[in-house]
N, C-alpha and C positions, 0 to 999 in steps of 0.2 A: 451434639448438634445434628440435626437432620435437614434434608432438603426442604421439608415442610416448614421448619423453623426459619430457614433462610428466606423462603418465599414470603412468610409472614412479616419478617423484618423488612424485606424489600417493599411489600405492599404498604406498610406503615410509612416508610420514607416517601414512596410515590404519592400517597394520600397527603402527606405534609406539603410536598411540592405543589400539588394541585390546589390545596386549600390556601396556602400562604402566598404563592407566587403565580398561580394560574397556569402552571406548567403541567401539561399532560403528556407524559412519556410512555411509549410502548416498548417494553423491554421484558425479557424472560431471563431466568437463571437456570443453568444446568451444571451438574457435576461432570467435569470433562476427564473421564478416565483414560483417554488416549492422548491428551495434550502433553506438552513438555513444559515443566516449571522448574528449571535447573537451579535457581537460586533459592536458598532457604526462605527468603522473604517474598518470593513470587507465589502469589495465591490466585491471582485473577488476570483475566484479559477480556476485552470486549470487542465486538464487531460493530457496535452501535445499536444493535437490537437484541443481542444476547450477551449476558455476562457469564463467562465461563469460569468456574471455580475448580482449582485443583482439589482432588479428594482430601488433601490435608485440611481443608476448611472444616471438615466434619469434626476435627479435634480442636478447632480454634475457640478462643474465648468470645464472648458476646461483644466485648470492646473491640476486638480485631474485626469481627464481622461488621459492626456498625461503621467503623472507619473505612473499611474496604468498600462497602456498599455505597457510602456517600461519595468516595473518590471515584468509583466506577460510574456512578450516576452522573457525575460531572463530565466524564468522558462521553457517556451516552448523549447527554445534552449537547455537548460541543459537536460530536460527530453528526447527530441528527440535524444540527443547525448548519452543517456544511464545513465545519472546521476539522479537517482530517490531519492537520499538522500542528499539534500543540504539545506542550511539554507536560511532564508529570507534575511539576511544580504548579503550572497553571491550572491543572485539574484540581489540585489541592486548594488553590486560591478560590476557585469557583465553588467547590464543595463547602469550604468554610464560610464563604459569603452567603450562599443559598440556605445552608442549614444553621447558620448563626453560631457555630462553635468550631474550635480548631480540630484538625484531623489528628487523632491519636488512634493508632491501629491496635494498641494494647498498652498495658502498663509499662512496657519496656521503652516505648517511644517518648 
């Protein structure tokens, strides 16, 4: 997995949101080599306009990347809409609703 592949997947998901829901989000992705991701399952965080990935995303499966990006895009949507205090479960619900499929981060979930 490369940053370019991550950006391509992100752009595909952003295009889907725009075409199907009329939602136009402005968000970038970066590999955050200086951040802290203490838990094995922690791969991402967002500020609402940037999705930060732990370097371990570069070893992740496409399934995990898809699930993480859909989940983080739900956070971006909520934050950009002014909701700064929402749960992880609510972000999953939003992602599942907007993308029409359940969040599975990889075959282990």
